[in-house]
N, C-alpha and C positions, 0 to 999 in steps of 0.2 A: 511261933507268928501263921496267923491265917495270908491269905494271895486272893485275887481276884481271876479275871478274867485276862490275861492282854489286854494292850489297849487295839484301838485300831491303829492309833499314832505308827506305829511301830511296819505296816501296811500306810501307809501316804504319799503320796509328791512328794510334798514340803518338808520332812521328815532329812532334816541334815545327819548324812553319816557319816560324822568324826563321834564313832565311839567311844572316843574318852569324856563329852566333856557329858556334867552331872551335872543339876538333870536335866535330862536330854534337848535335844532343838529340835525347830523348826522355821521355814519362811515366819510365820503368822505370829512363835514366839523366842525369835532368836537367844533372846536370854533364860532359859528354859520356858518349858511347857507346865500347864496350871496341874497342880494337886485334881481340883475335878476329873481335868481330861484324862489323863494317865493310868486317874484310878479307876476311865470309866465309867464316874457316874455322872457326868453330863453325855450328849453326840453330839458330838465336833464335826455332826453331816450340818450342824446348824449355830447359824453363829454363836460364836462365846464372847463376854467381854474381851473387847485388847484383842483384839484377834486382826481388828485390821482387812474385815471384811477377808482374809485366807480362813479356809475351812478344810476338810477332810475331801481330799484326793486318793482314791484308793490308785493301789497298779497294778491290778489287774482284776479280773472278775472275780478270782476265790477272797482275794482283798475285798470286796462290796462287800460280795455270801454273805461277808463276818463279823463284817459293820450292820445290818440287815439285820446277820441271828443275832447277835450281840444285844442293841437294839428295840427290836423286834416290842409292841408292849402285849402283859403275856394274853393268855386266853380270862375268857370270864364264866361263870356258868348259864346270863345268859346267853351263851352261841352257843348258836347250831340249835337252836330252837324253836 
């Protein structure tokens, strides 16, 4: 089994704190956060289908920094030339 990076959801103000919920839920997805968001396949700082206009809002500056690091674009060979 492989694991990826922790989803930004874990540091979002909208995350619902009931740790017994599976899948985890939030204000945008009260019945469970979609797998592509939980797998960090999509950046939920941007709108995503069904979120009702609610996206990631970091709980603090460290959470914002983590989201930026997680979803920054990789450098290309042309950069720096």
